[in-house]
VOBA-1610 file (N, C-alpha, C; in pm, whole numbers, padded with zeros to 5 digits, always signed):
BEGIN
Met+03361-00705+02059Met+03366-00705+01912Met+03487-00623+01865Asn+03550-00673+01761Asn+03664-00603+01704Asn+03624-00462+01663Pro+03705-00359+01700Pro+03670-00220+01666Pro+03648-00198+01517Trp+03730-00266+01433Trp+03714-00249+01288Trp+03580-00303+01241Ile+03541-00418+01296Ile+03411-00477+01259Ile+03298-00386+01307Arg+03313-00331+01429Arg+03210-00242+01483Arg+03193-00119+01394Arg+03305-00061+01352Arg+03298+00057+01265Arg+03236+00023+01129Ser+03271-00095+01078Ser+03216-00137+00947Ser+03065-00156+00954Val+03021-00221+01062Val+02876-00242+01080Val+02805-00108+01095Ala+02864-00018+01173Ala+02804+00115+01194Ala+02795+00192+01062Thr+02898+00179+00978Thr+02898+00247+00849Thr+02790+00192+00758Leu+02777+00059+00756Leu+02680-00007+00668Leu+02536+00021+00710Thr+02515+00042+00841Thr+02377+00057+00891Thr+02343+00200+00933Arg+02427+00296+00898Arg+02406+00431+00949Arg+02278+00494+00891His+02233+00446+00776His+02112+00501+00717His+01991+00407+00734Val+02003+00313+00825Val+01893+00222+00856Val+01833+00261+00989Asp+01702+00284+00992Asp+01633+00319+01116Asp+01597+00190+01190Gly+01662+00167+01303Gly+01646+00041+01375Gly+01504+00014+01420Gln+01435+00115+01470Gln+01299+00096+01520Gln+01204+00055+01408Leu+01216+00123+01295Leu+01130+00092+01181Leu+01163-00046+01126Leu+01290-00079+01116Leu+01330-00208+01061Leu+01283-00323+01151Ala+01288-00304+01282Ala+01243-00409+01374Ala+01095-00439+01356Ala+01013-00336+01343Ala+00869-00356+01323Ala+00841-00421+01188Val+00914-00379+01085Val+00897-00438+00951Val+00936-00586+00954Gly+01048-00617+01018Gly+01092-00757+01027Gly+00993-00844+01101Ala+00934-00791+01210Ala+00835-00868+01286Ala+00710-00895+01202Leu+00664-00796+01126Leu+00548-00816+01039Leu+00577-00918+00930Met+00697-00912+00873Met+00734-01011+00771Met+00738-01151+00830Ala+00788-01165+00953Ala+00793-01296+01017Ala+00652-01352+01039Leu+00560-01267+01085Leu+00421-01311+01101Leu+00361-01349+00965Gly+00401-01275+00861Gly+00354-01307+00727Gly+00397-01446+00683Leu+00523-01480+00707Leu+00572-01614+00671Leu+00498-01723+00748Ile+00472-01699+00876Ile+00398-01796+00957Ile+00257-01817+00901Ala+00191-01707+00867Ala+00055-01715+00814Ala+00054-01780+00675Ile+00151-01747+00590Ile+00156-01804+00456Ile+00182-01954+00461Phe+00265-02000+00555Phe+00292-02144+00570Phe+00163-02219+00597Ser+00079-02163+00683Ser-00050-02227+00712Ser-00147-02212+00596Ala-00157-02090+00542Ala-00253-02063+00435Ala-00226-02144+00309Ser-00099-02177+00285Ser-00062-02252+00166Ser-00061-02402+00190Asp-00118-02447+00303Asp-00118-02589+00341Asp+00025-02642+00352Met+00107-02564+00423Met+00245-02602+00454Met+00329-02625+00329Asn+00306-02541+00228Asn+00380-02550+00103Asn+00513-02477+00117Leu+00621-02552+00133Leu+00753-02492+00156Leu+00800-02412+00034Ala+00760-02455-00084Ala+00800-02381-00204Ala+00739-02241-00204Arg+00614-02232-00160Arg+00546-02102-00152Arg+00614-02013-00049Val+00646-02070+00066Val+00712-01994+00171Val+00852-01949+00127Ser+00923-02039+00058Ser+01058-02006+00009Ser+01051-01892-00093Ala+00950-01896-00180Ala+00934-01790-00279Ala+00907-01656-00210Gln+00824-01659-00104Gln+00796-01535-00032Gln+00919-01486+00043Leu+00997-01579+00096Leu+01121-01540+00164Leu+01216-01472+00067Leu+01221-01522-00056Leu+01303-01458-00159Leu+01250-01319-00191Asn+01116-01308-00201Asn+01054-01175-00223Asn+01093-01078-00112Met+01094-01127+00011Met+01127-01042+00125Met+01272-00997+00120Leu+01362-01087+00081Leu+01503-01051+00073Leu+01525-00944-00034Val+01457-00960-00148Val+01466-00859-00253Val+01411-00726-00204Ala+01294-00732-00137Ala+01231-00610-00086Ala+01320-00540+00016Leu+01383-00618+00105Leu+01473-00558+00204Leu+01596-00498+00138Gly+01641-00561+00028Gly+01752-00504-00048Gly+01713-00369-00108Val+01590-00360-00161Val+01540-00233-00215Val+01528-00130-00103Leu+01476-00173+00012Leu+01463-00083+00128Leu+01600-00026+00165Tyr+01700-00114+00174Tyr+01834-00068+00212Tyr+01891+00028+00109Ala+01871-00004-00019Ala+01925+00081-00125Ala+01866+00221-00120Phe+01734+00230-00103Phe+01670+00362-00102Phe+01694+00435+00030Ala+01720+00362+00138Ala+01755+00427+00264Ala+01887+00502+00251Asn+01972+00459+00157Asn+02103+00521+00140Asn+02106+00630+00034Ile+01991+00656-00030Ile+01984+00762-00131Ile+01932+00890-00065Pro+02007+00998-00067Pro+01959+01123-00006Pro+01829+01171-00069Pro+01738+01224+00010Pro+01606+01265-00043Pro+01613+01366-00157His+01713+01454-00157His+01717+01555-00264His+01748+01492-00400Tyr+01812+01374-00399Tyr+01830+01302-00525Tyr+01698+01243-00572Leu+01620+01193-00475Leu+01489+01137-00508Leu+01397+01244-00567Ala+01408+01366-00515Ala+01323+01475-00564Ala+01344+01499-00713Arg+01467+01481-00759Arg+01496+01502-00901Arg+01428+01398-00990Leu+01391+01286-00931Leu+01327+01179-01009Leu+01177+01200-01023Gly+01121+01297-00950Gly+00976+01315-00947Gly+00915+01331-01084Leu+00961+01430-01160Leu+00902+01459-01291Leu+00928+01347-01393Pro+01055+01302-01412Pro+01077+01196-01512Pro+01005+01065-01479Leu+00998+01029-01349Leu+00931+00905-01310Leu+00781+00914-01336Tyr+00724+01031-01308Tyr+00581+01052-01333Tyr+00550+01044-01482Val+00630+01113-01564Val+00608+01111-01709Val+00622+00969-01764Leu+00725+00897-01718Leu+00744+00758-01761Leu+00622+00673-01723Gly+00573+00691-01600Gly+00458+00613-01555Gly+00333+00639-01637Val+00307+00766-01667Val+00188+00800-01747Val+00200+00743-01888Leu+00320+00752-01948Leu+00342+00696-02082Leu+00320+00544-02081Leu+00367+00478-01976Leu+00346+00333-01965Leu+00199+00299-01949Leu+00124+00380-01874Leu-00020+00357-01858Leu-00093+00376-01990Ile-00050+00473-02069Ile-00109+00492-02202Ile-00079+00372-02291Cys+00045+00320-02281Cys+00081+00199-02358Cys-00002+00080-02314Val-00031+00070-02184Val-00117-00038-02135Val-00255-00027-02198Ala-00309+00096-02201Ala-00442+00116-02259Ala-00446+00079-02408Leu-00334+00099-02478Leu-00330+00073-02622Leu-00288-00069-02656Phe-00187-00121-02583Phe-00127-00249-02621Phe-00123-00352-02508Gly-00179-00321-02393Gly-00164-00407-02276Gly-00229-00544-02291Asp-00177-00640-02213Asp-00233-00776-02210Asp-00359-00778-02125Val-00460-00850-02170Val-00584-00865-02095Val-00577-00994-02014Val-00589-00980-01882Val-00587-01094-01790Val-00711-01087-01703His-00795-01191-01706His-00920-01194-01628His-01007-01073-01657Gly-01011-01032-01781Gly-01100-00924-01822Gly-01048-00784-01795Ala-00925-00772-01744Ala-00869-00640-01713Ala-00738-00621-01791Arg-00720-00502-01845Arg-00598-00470-01922Arg-00506-00391-01831Arg-00420-00463-01754Arg-00334-00398-01655Arg-00186-00422-01680Trp-00153-00517-01766Trp-00014-00560-01781Trp+00042-00517-01916Leu+00173-00494-01917Leu+00242-00454-02039Leu+00360-00548-02061Gln+00364-00610-02179Gln+00474-00701-02212Gln+00598-00621-02250Val+00706-00643-02175Val+00833-00575-02202Val+00941-00682-02213Gly+00980-00713-02335Gly+01079-00818-02355Gly+01025-00952-02313Val+01096-01016-02220Val+01057-01151-02176Val+00969-01147-02051Thr+00936-01030-02003Thr+00858-01022-01880Thr+00741-00926-01896Arg+00649-00931-01799Arg+00536-00838-01798Arg+00549-00747-01677Ile+00511-00621-01693Ile+00514-00527-01582Ile+00375-00468-01564Gln+00348-00420-01442Gln+00221-00354-01411Gln+00253-00209-01375Pro+00244-00118-01473Pro+00285+00021-01450Pro+00210+00091-01337Ser+00089+00046-01304Ser+00014+00111-01197Ser+00088+00101-01064Glu+00168-00005-01044Glu+00246-00018-00921Glu+00349+00093-00910Leu+00409+00130-01024Leu+00507+00239-01025Leu+00444+00370-00979Met+00316+00392-01015Met+00251+00518-00984Met+00221+00535-00835Lys+00223+00425-00759Lys+00203+00437-00615Lys+00312+00520-00549Ile+00431+00518-00609Ile+00542+00600-00561Ile+00555+00727-00645Ala+00536+00715-00777Ala+00560+00827-00868Ala+00465+00943-00843Val+00336+00915-00814Val+00239+01024-00797Val+00269+01108-00673Pro+00281+01049-00552Pro+00314+01135-00438Pro+00452+01200-00450Leu+00547+01131-00514Leu+00679+01189-00535Leu+00670+01313-00624Met+00594+01303-00732Met+00577+01415-00824Met+00509+01533-00754Leu+00401+01505-00681Leu+00327+01614-00616Leu+00411+01680-00507Ala+00486+01599-00431Ala+00572+01656-00326Ala+00679+01745-00388Trp+00739+01700-00499Trp+00838+01782-00571Trp+00776+01911-00623Tyr+00654+01901-00675Tyr+00588+02018-00732Tyr+00560+02123-00624Phe+00505+02081-00512Phe+00474+02177-00405Phe+00602+02234-00343Asp+00706+02153-00333Asp+00832+02202-00280Asp+00892+02308-00372Arg+00877+02289-00503Arg+00931+02384-00599Arg+00862+02520-00588Tyr+00733+02520-00561Tyr+00657+02645-00554Tyr+00620+02682-00410Glu+00699+02634-00315Glu+00668+02654-00172Glu+00647+02802-00138Ala+00730+02889-00192Ala+00725+03030-00154Ala+00609+03105-00218Thr+00549+03047-00323Thr+00445+03120-00397Thr+00320+03035-00419Leu+00287+02951-00323Leu+00171+02863-00340Leu+00042+02942-00351Arg-00035+02913-00454Arg-00165+02975-00478Arg-00266+02865-00510Leu-00391+02906-00523Leu-00496+02809-00555Leu-00466+02738-00686Lys-00408+02809-00783Lys-00381+02747-00913Lys-00284+02630-00899Asn-00192+02637-00801Asn-00099+02527-00781Asn-00171+02400-00737Tyr-00272+02418-00651Tyr-00350+02302-00606Tyr-00434+02246-00722Ile-00482+02334-00810Ile-00558+02288-00927Ile-00469+02208-01021Ile-00348+02259-01047Ile-00254+02187-01134Ile-00216+02053-01072Ala-00192+02053-00941Ala-00158+01928-00872Ala-00273+01827-00881Ser-00396+01876-00871Ser-00513+01788-00881Ser-00522+01725-01020Ile-00491+01804-01122Ile-00492+01751-01260Ile-00384+01645-01275Leu-00265+01672-01220Leu-00157+01573-01224Leu-00196+01444-01155Leu-00281+01453-01053Leu-00329+01335-00981Leu-00436+01261-01061Val-00528+01335-01120Val-00643+01274-01187Val-00602+01196-01312Ile-00499+01243-01384Ile-00459+01180-01510Ile-00424+01032-01491Pro-00329+00996-01403Pro-00299+00853-01387Pro-00413+00775-01323Val-00486+00838-01230Val-00598+00769-01165Val-00703+00730-01269Ala-00734+00823-01361Ala-00833+00794-01465Ala-00787+00681-01556Leu-00658+00679-01591Leu-00604+00572-01676Leu-00611+00436-01606Ile-00591+00435-01474Ile-00594+00309-01400Ile-00738+00262-01379Val-00831+00356-01355Val-00972+00319-01343Val-01022+00256-01473Arg-00970+00304-01584Arg-01012+00254-01716Arg-00969+00109-01738Gln-00871+00057-01664Gln-00815-00074-01695Gln-00913-00192-01683Pro-01001-00213-01592Pro-01024-00137-01469Pro-00948-00199-01351Asp-00902-00110-01260Asp-00835-00152-01137Asp-00870-00050-01029Leu-00991-00063-00977Leu-01043+00037-00884Leu-00964+00041-00754Gly-00919-00075-00705Gly-00845-00078-00579Gly-00716+00002-00586Thr-00635-00022-00691Thr-00510+00051-00708Thr-00536+00199-00733Ala-00639+00229-00812Ala-00672+00369-00841Ala-00707+00444-00713Leu-00783+00381-00624Leu-00820+00445-00498Leu-00698+00469-00409Leu-00606+00373-00407Leu-00485+00389-00326Leu-00399+00506-00377Ile-00383+00514-00508Ile-00304+00623-00566Ile-00375+00756-00546Phe-00507+00757-00562Phe-00583+00880-00539Phe-00569+00924-00393Ala-00576+00828-00300Ala-00560+00862-00158Ala-00421+00919-00131Ala-00317+00859-00190Ala-00180+00908-00169Ala-00166+01051-00219Gly-00225+01081-00336Gly-00221+01216-00388Gly-00297+01314-00301Cys-00413+01271-00252Cys-00493+01358-00165Cys-00420+01388-00034Tyr-00344+01290+00016Tyr-00267+01314+00138Tyr-00165+01425+00115Val-00101+01425-00002Val-00003+01531-00032Val-00073+01667-00041Leu-00188+01672-00108Leu-00264+01797-00118Leu-00302+01849+00021Phe-00348+01759+00106Phe-00388+01798+00242Phe-00268+01849+00323Leu-00157+01773+00319Leu-00039+01812+00395Leu+00026+01938+00341Ala+00000+01969+00213Ala+00055+02091+00153Ala-00025+02215+00193Gly-00133+02196+00269Gly-00205+02311+00322Gly-00333+02347+00249Leu-00393+02251+00178Leu-00519+02278+00110Leu-00625+02321+00212Ser-00695+02428+00184Ser-00792+02486+00277Ser-00903+02387+00311Trp-00944+02387+00438Trp-01054+02300+00482Trp-01183+02335+00410Arg-01202+02461+00378Arg-01324+02500+00306Arg-01330+02435+00168Ile-01214+02428+00104Ile-01209+02363-00027Ile-01230+02212-00012Ile-01169+02153+00091Ile-01185+02010+00113Ile-01331+01974+00137Ile-01399+02052+00223Ile-01540+02026+00252Ile-01625+02047+00127Gly-01593+02153+00050Gly-01666+02178-00074Gly-01651+02064-00173Leu-01527+02011-00185Leu-01504+01899-00275Leu-01577+01774-00227Ala-01581+01755-00095Ala-01653+01639-00040Ala-01802+01647-00073Ile-01859+01766-00060Ile-02001+01784-00092Ile-02025+01761-00242Ala-01934+01815-00324Ala-01947+01796-00469Ala-01935+01648-00505Gly-01842+01579-00438Gly-01826+01436-00462Gly-01950+01357-00426Ala-02010+01394-00312Ala-02134+01326-00271Ala-02245+01351-00373Ala-02250+01471-00427Ala-02353+01503-00527Ala-02332+01425-00657Cys-02207+01386-00684Cys-02175+01314-00807Cys-02194+01163-00794Leu-02227+01115-00674Leu-02236+00971-00653Leu-02333+00901-00749Pro-02451+00959-00776Pro-02540+00892-00872Pro-02476+00874-01010Phe-02400+00973-01055Phe-02334+00963-01185Phe-02220+00860-01180Leu-02146+00857-01067Leu-02041+00758-01052Leu-02099+00617-01050Trp-02214+00603-00985Trp-02279+00471-00979Trp-02312+00420-01118Ser-02364+00508-01202Ser-02400+00466-01338Ser-02278+00439-01424Ala-02163+00500-01388Ala-02040+00480-01465Ala-01963+00356-01422Met-02000+00297-01309Met-01928+00180-01257Met-01955+00057-01343His-01856-00034-01341His-01877-00164-01403His-01973-00245-01316Asp-02033-00347-01375Asp-02130-00428-01303Asp-02068-00493-01178Tyr-01945-00543-01192Tyr-01883-00611-01078Tyr-01853-00513-00965Gln-01826-00386-00998Gln-01800-00286-00895Gln-01927-00252-00818Arg-02039-00236-00890Arg-02166-00213-00822Arg-02204-00333-00736Glu-02173-00451-00787Glu-02206-00573-00715Glu-02130-00580-00582Arg-02005-00534-00582Arg-01925-00536-00459Arg-01985-00445-00352Ile-02033-00329-00394Ile-02093-00236-00298Ile-02224-00292-00243Leu-02306-00348-00330Leu-02432-00408-00285Leu-02405-00527-00193Thr-02299-00602-00223Thr-02262-00716-00139Thr-02218-00670-00001Leu-02150-00555+00006Leu-02109-00500+00136Leu-02232-00474+00222Leu-02339-00420+00162Leu-02460-00388+00237Leu-02533-00514+00281Asp-02532-00618+00196Asp-02601-00742+00230Asp-02536-00859+00158Pro-02429-00917+00216Pro-02359-01027+00149Pro-02444-01153+00134Thr-02550-01166+00216Thr-02631-01288+00211Thr-02723-01293+00090Gln-02731-01183+00012Gln-02818-01186-00105Gln-02761-01277-00216Asp-02631-01305-00209Asp-02570-01397-00304Asp-02459-01472-00232Pro-02495-01562-00138Pro-02395-01624-00051Pro-02295-01715-00122Leu-02332-01768-00238Leu-02241-01857-00310Leu-02173-01787-00427Gly-02205-01659-00447Gly-02146-01582-00557Gly-02070-01463-00506Ala-02127-01343-00530Ala-02058-01219-00494Ala-02034-01205-00345Gly-02121-01261-00262Gly-02106-01246-00118Gly-02020-01352-00053Tyr-01971-01449-00131Tyr-01899-01563-00073Tyr-01773-01520+00000His-01692-01434-00064His-01566-01390-00003His-01591-01324+00133Ala-01686-01231+00135Ala-01712-01155+00258Ala-01765-01245+00369Ile-01857-01336+00335Ile-01917-01424+00436Ile-01812-01516+00497Gln-01734-01583+00412Gln-01636-01679+00462Gln-01525-01612+00542Ser-01482-01494+00500Ser-01375-01425+00573Ser-01423-01377+00709Thr-01546-01324+00715Thr-01597-01280+00846Thr-01622-01398+00940Ile-01664-01513+00886Ile-01678-01633+00969Ile-01543-01672+01027Ala-01438-01668+00944Ala-01304-01705+00990Ala-01255-01611+01099Val-01273-01480+01076Val-01227-01381+01175Val-01302-01400+01307Gly-01433-01415+01299Gly-01513-01430+01421Gly-01489-01559+01494Ser-01462-01667+01421Ser-01446-01798+01485Ser-01313-01812+01558Gly-01221-01716+01536Gly-01094-01724+01605Gly-01104-01702+01755Gly-01208-01629+01798Gly-01228-01606+01941Gly-01115-01527+02003Leu-01087-01554+02128Leu-00987-01478+02203Leu-00844-01519+02167Val-00817-01650+02164Val-00680-01697+02143Val-00663-01773+02012Gly-00770-01789+01934Gly-00759-01856+01806Gly-00767-02008+01816Lys-00773-02073+01703Lys-00783-02219+01698Lys-00647-02287+01700Gly-00543-02207+01691Gly-00408-02263+01690Gly-00348-02265+01551Trp-00215-02247+01548Trp-00145-02246+01419Trp-00165-02377+01346Leu-00201-02369+01220Leu-00226-02482+01130Leu-00357-02554+01161Gln-00437-02498+01251Gln-00561-02564+01293Gln-00688-02493+01245Gly-00676-02393+01162Gly-00792-02319+01117Gly-00880-02401+01023Thr-01005-02422+01060Thr-01094-02505+00979Thr-01138-02433+00851Gln-01172-02306+00861Gln-01209-02231+00741Gln-01095-02229+00640Thr-00973-02224+00693Thr-00855-02219+00606Thr-00830-02354+00539His-00819-02458+00619His-00773-02587+00566His-00884-02671+00505Leu-01007-02624+00515Leu-01116-02687+00442Leu-01150-02608+00316Asp-01062-02514+00282Asp-01070-02437+00156Asp-01194-02349+00144Phe-01241-02296+00256Phe-01354-02203+00249Phe-01308-02061+00218Ile-01186-02025+00261Ile-01137-01889+00243Ile-01070-01877+00106Pro-01119-01788+00019Pro-01057-01768-00113Pro-00934-01677-00102Glu-00844-01689-00198Glu-00725-01602-00204Glu-00659-01590-00067Arg-00644-01703-00002Arg-00605-01698+00140Arg-00457-01668+00164Thr-00373-01677+00063Thr-00233-01637+00083Thr-00209-01492+00046Thr-00305-01430-00021Thr-00284-01293-00069Thr-00381-01196+00000Asp-00491-01163-00067Asp-00579-01058-00017Asp-00649-01095+00114Phe-00673-01224+00138Phe-00750-01265+00256Phe-00664-01336+00360Ile-00536-01306+00362Ile-00450-01373+00460Ile-00482-01330+00603Phe-00537-01211+00620Phe-00575-01168+00755Phe-00682-01259+00813Ala-00771-01314+00731Ala-00873-01407+00779Ala-00807-01534+00832Val-00704-01581+00763Val-00630-01700+00808Val-00564-01673+00942Tyr-00495-01560+00950Tyr-00424-01523+01072Tyr-00521-01505+01189Ala-00632-01435+01166Ala-00729-01408+01273Ala-00793-01536+01323Glu-00820-01630+01233Glu-00883-01756+01275Glu-00788-01837+01363Glu-00660-01837+01331Glu-00567-01924+01401Glu-00506-01859+01526Phe-00502-01726+01531Phe-00438-01659+01645Phe-00534-01573+01726Gly-00657-01557+01680Gly-00760-01492+01759Gly-00737-01345+01786Leu-00813-01294+01883Leu-00809-01152+01916Leu-00671-01110+01965Leu-00607-01193+02048Leu-00475-01157+02101Leu-00373-01147+01988Gly-00379-01240+01893Gly-00290-01233+01778Gly-00317-01109+01694Asn-00445-01075+01679Asn-00480-00954+01603Asn-00426-00829+01671Met-00433-00827+01804Met-00381-00711+01877Met-00231-00696+01856Leu-00158-00810+01853Leu-00014-00803+01825Leu+00010-00748+01685Leu-00067-00796+01587Leu-00052-00749+01449Leu-00081-00599+01439Leu-00190-00555+01503Leu-00225-00413+01501Leu-00118-00329+01570Phe-00061-00381+01678Phe+00044-00310+01749Phe+00165-00287+01658Leu+00203-00390+01583Leu+00318-00377+01493Leu+00289-00278+01381Phe+00166-00282+01327Phe+00128-00184+01225Phe+00133-00042+01282Leu+00084-00027+01404Leu+00085+00106+01467Leu+00228+00153+01492Leu+00319+00060+01523Leu+00459+00099+01541Leu+00517+00157+01412Val+00489+00090+01300Val+00538+00140+01171Val+00479+00277+01141Ile+00348+00290+01162Ile+00279+00417+01132Ile+00328+00528+01224Ala+00340+00497+01354Ala+00385+00598+01450Ala+00528+00643+01419Arg+00614+00549+01382Arg+00752+00587+01348Arg+00752+00675+01223Gly+00666+00640+01126Gly+00655+00722+01006Gly+00607+00863+01037Val+00514+00875+01131Val+00463+01007+01170Val+00573+01090+01236Val+00651+01025+01323Val+00761+01096+01390Val+00865+01143+01289Ile+00900+01056+01196Ile+00998+01093+01093Ile+00946+01209+01009Thr+00818+01202+00972Thr+00758+01309+00891Thr+00756+01441+00967Ala+00720+01436+01095Ala+00711+01558+01175Ala+00847+01625+01191Asn+00953+01546+01191Asn+01088+01601+01210Asn+01162+01623+01078Ala+01096+01601+00967Ala+01161+01616+00836Ala+01202+01762+00814Pro+01316+01786+00751Pro+01370+01923+00744Pro+01318+02009+00630Thr+01259+01950+00527Thr+01214+02028+00412Thr+01068+01998+00381Leu+01006+02086+00303Leu+00867+02064+00264Leu+00856+01936+00182Phe+00949+01911+00091Phe+00945+01790+00009Phe+00944+01665+00095Thr+01035+01657+00192Thr+01044+01536+00274Thr+00923+01522+00366Arg+00868+01634+00413Arg+00747+01625+00498Arg+00629+01574+00416Leu+00611+01626+00296Leu+00498+01584+00213Leu+00513+01439+00169Phe+00632+01404+00122Phe+00652+01269+00071Phe+00649+01167+00185Gly+00714+01199+00297Gly+00712+01109+00412Gly+00572+01091+00467Gly+00495+01199+00474Gly+00358+01189+00522Gly+00272+01106+00430Ala+00289+01121+00298Ala+00211+01043+00202Ala+00245+00895+00212Ile+00372+00862+00228Ile+00413+00721+00242Ile+00351+00660+00367Thr+00358+00732+00478Thr+00305+00682+00605Thr+00154+00662+00599Leu+00083+00761+00548Leu-00063+00752+00542Leu-00109+00649+00439Thr-00033+00630+00333Thr-00067+00527+00234Thr-00049+00388+00295Phe+00057+00370+00374Phe+00076+00243+00444Phe-00043+00215+00536Phe-00086+00318+00610Phe-00205+00304+00695Phe-00328+00265+00612Thr-00343+00327+00496Thr-00458+00299+00409Thr-00457+00155+00362Tyr-00340+00104+00323Tyr-00326-00036+00284Tyr-00381-00128+00394Ala-00329-00109+00516Ala-00367-00197+00626Ala-00515-00183+00661Phe-00564-00059+00667Phe-00704-00035+00704Phe-00800-00094+00601Val-00771-00072+00473Val-00860-00121+00368Val-00862-00273+00365Asn-00744-00337+00377Asn-00741-00482+00374Asn-00816-00542+00492Met-00788-00494+00613Met-00855-00548+00731Met-01004-00518+00728Gly-01040-00398+00680Gly-01181-00364+00668Gly-01252-00451+00567Met-01186-00482+00457Met-01242-00569+00354Met-01264-00710+00409Val-01165-00764+00477Val-01175-00900+00531Val-01279-00908+00643Ser-01291-00800+00719Ser-01386-00798+00832Ser-01529-00765+00789Gly-01549-00728+00663Gly-01684-00702+00612Gly-01734-00561+00631Ile-01644-00465+00663Ile-01690-00327+00680Ile-01657-00241+00559Leu-01582-00297+00462Leu-01549-00227+00339Leu-01571-00323+00221Pro-01595-00269+00102Pro-01613-00358-00015Pro-01485-00437-00043Val-01502-00551-00109Val-01388-00635-00146Val-01315-00571-00263Val-01189-00533-00240Val-01103-00478-00344Val-00968-00550-00337Gly-00893-00546-00444Gly-00766-00618-00449Gly-00653-00544-00382Val-00657-00537-00249Val-00552-00469-00172Val-00489-00569-00075Pro-00360-00597-00088Pro-00295-00692+00003Pro-00270-00632+00140Leu-00248-00719+00239Leu-00211-00672+00373Leu-00061-00644+00371Pro-00019-00520+00392Pro+00122-00483+00372Pro+00218-00563+00459Leu+00323-00614+00394Leu+00432-00689+00456Leu+00391-00829+00501Val+00263-00864+00488Val+00214-00993+00536Val+00166-01081+00421Ser+00088-01025+00328Ser+00035-01103+00217Ser+00146-01154+00126Tyr+00119-01268+00060Tyr+00213-01321-00038Tyr+00215-01232-00162Gly+00333-01215-00219Gly+00346-01136-00341Gly+00473-01055-00340Gly+00529-01033-00458Gly+00655-00962-00468Gly+00642-00816-00503Thr+00554-00783-00598Thr+00547-00646-00648Thr+00505-00548-00539Ser+00394-00579-00471Ser+00346-00488-00366Ser+00444-00481-00249Leu+00508-00593-00218Leu+00605-00595-00108Leu+00723-00505-00139Val+00774-00511-00262Val+00887-00426-00301Val+00846-00279-00299Thr+00724-00249-00348Thr+00676-00111-00350Thr+00667-00054-00208Ile+00612-00134-00116Ile+00598-00089+00023Ile+00735-00068+00087Cys+00827-00163+00067Cys+00960-00150+00126Cys+01039-00036+00064Leu+01014-00008-00063Leu+01076+00108-00126Leu+01035+00236-00053Gly+00905+00247-00025Gly+00855+00364+00048Gly+00912+00373+00188Leu+00921+00258+00258Leu+00976+00258+00393Leu+01125+00291+00392Gly+01194+00249+00287Gly+01335+00286+00272Gly+01352+00437+00257Ile+01260+00499+00184Ile+01264+00644+00168Ile+01240+00713+00303Leu+01150+00658+00384Leu+01129+00713+00518Leu+01258+00708+00600Met+01329+00595+00590Met+01458+00585+00661Met+01557+00688+00608Ser+01557+00708+00478Ser+01646+00808+00420Ser+01616+00947+00473Ile+01487+00981+00482Ile+01447+01112+00535Ile+01495+01129+00677Gln+01487+01023+00757Gln+01527+01030+00897Gln+01679+01042+00913Thr+01753+00960+00839Thr+01897+00953+00864Thr+01979+01056+00787His+01919+01118+00685His+01991+01221+00610His+01957+01363+00655Lys+01865+01377+00750Lys+01820+01511+00786Lys+01932+01593+00849Lys+02030+01527+00911Lys+02141+01603+00972Lys+02231+01667+00867Leu+02220+01616+00742Leu+02302+01671+00635Leu+02238+01792+00570Val+02111+01821+00607Val+02038+01933+00547Val+02057+02055+00635Gln+02101+02163+00577Gln+02120+02286+00654Gln+01985+02342+00696Ser+01971+02376+00823Ser+01846+02431+00874Ser+01844+02582+00856
//
């Protein structure tokens, strides 16, 4: 290869983590294969997802080239903007399928809760980094309030799945910042004691999802339909699956939302246990690389933010697979990098780009 070309390529890719990008690319490729089958070989659907992936990879590359200390400066303004947008959603948002989650901005609609998936852990990581030398219990209390405000606004929409993901991301930052185990256990006990009150505060459909988890057969054609059909698809895949494009649950239209939230059921039916093991291996590669990057991060901000991104990615995958397999309630959480959709894909790749930035810029940080 021409030396000039080699140097140019090296310059363009110096902030790209090859190991992480390879795992991300493999997951995206499996996603396209699964979407082609799930959409009944709809090339327009696959082309749209391919465009989503190219945009997401562009976002990943852009954020991989932004030094983490610049990102830290965005913590407070991005958080304030997100909360203001959530308040606007509560006051003026569009109602779609009974939920007020969208905000009309000019000729397009946005979902501000997606912004908070990055803004909340970014804000908390910046806050703890700022007070690193003088951390006290009051700092954890203030951070908890900063977490609860957007979560409460999102629960009100209602969007329990997104609220839980953002709450988990914030809790990961609190934990990684050194919150005492005694406090964590005390909060867990207090939370368990509040369950009866939370149950009464839930919407009917939310209570129905939990009851369906315990016994989906009580309403097999209604609330339990998603769980029953997805578990049948996963189980019927066997060891090697029924073959690509050969899934009966998929192509006889038994699996609902099969290109988005339930795409794992499509994949498991057609590729079986061996295919699932490959998918899990790729997810573990992304998570393991994220853990390594976080462990080697040079500052408290990058350790907290990198850890939150990695653990949130794990939560996405675990919740989706658990939902499809019938061990968790049905919530609107896509399978990261695999499910069809643009917004969640861009959000996930944005976070992975930040992980790459933490890894490749650490040599520029004075130890």
